[in-house]
N, C-alpha and C positions, 0 to 999 in steps of 0.2 A: 385626705382628711386626717387630722391629728387626733389621736386617742387621748382624751383628757379624763383622768380618773381622780375624783376628789374623795379623800378618806378622812376619817377623824373630824368630821364636820361638827363644830361646836357652835351653837347659836345661843346668844344671850338676849332674850327679849327685854325691852325697856318700855317705860311709859311713853306712848307715842308723842312725838314732838316734831312739828313741821314736816310730817311724812316719814320721819325716821322711826322705825319700829323695833329694830334689833341690830346687834353686831354679830359677826361671825368670823370664825377662824377655820382653816382647813389645810390639808396637805395635798399637794398636786403630784400625781404620779409617784407617790411614795418617796419623793425627793426634795420637795420644796415647801416649807411652811409659809402660809399666807395668813396675816392677821389684821384685825381692826377694820374689816370691811363693813360698811354701813348698809343695812337693808332698808330701803325706802318703798313706800307704796306709790303706785301709779293710780291715775284716775280710773283706769279700767279694772282695778282690783289685782293686777299683777304686781310684781316687785322689780325694782331695779337696784343694782349694786353701785355703791359709791366707794371708790378706792382712796386710800390715804394720800394726802398731799401736805405740803409744808409751805408756809409763807415766810419768805426770807425777810430780813430787816429792811431791804430796799423795796418791799411790797410785791416782789415777784413770787408767784405761786408755782411750785414745781411738783410734779407727780412723783410719789415715792416708788410706786409700782402699779401696773395695770396691764390688762391683756393688750397685745400689740396688733391683734386683728379681730374683726367682728365675729368670726367663726368661733374662736376660743372664748370670747366674751359671752356669746350667746350660750355656749355649752356650760360654762361655769354658772351663769345666771340660772339656767334651767335646773341644774343639780342643786343649787342653793335654794331655789324656790320650792323644789320638791321636799327638801329636808325641813324647811321652815313650815310648810303646810302640814307635814307629818307631825311636827312639834305642836302646832296649834290644835290639830285634831286630838292629840293625846291630852292636852290641857283641858279640852272641853268635856272629856268623859268623866 
């Protein structure tokens, strides 16, 4: 099991649009900055992350970066969801 530590998590809420509720940035294991991750709601009330992609002139879409296995993806998603829910609870007070 790989140890994934997210630090300096910054979440910017937006007016919800088509499930998109916020963007986030973070640093992985103190070594790699990751930015412009979309936070979307799921029907069950949880959240999913959408990583940046780019559409080329020929119409082909390429991923800029993303987790390469589900174990890492789930761990990142879990930590971001926790940070987002903490942010929401602070805003309600």
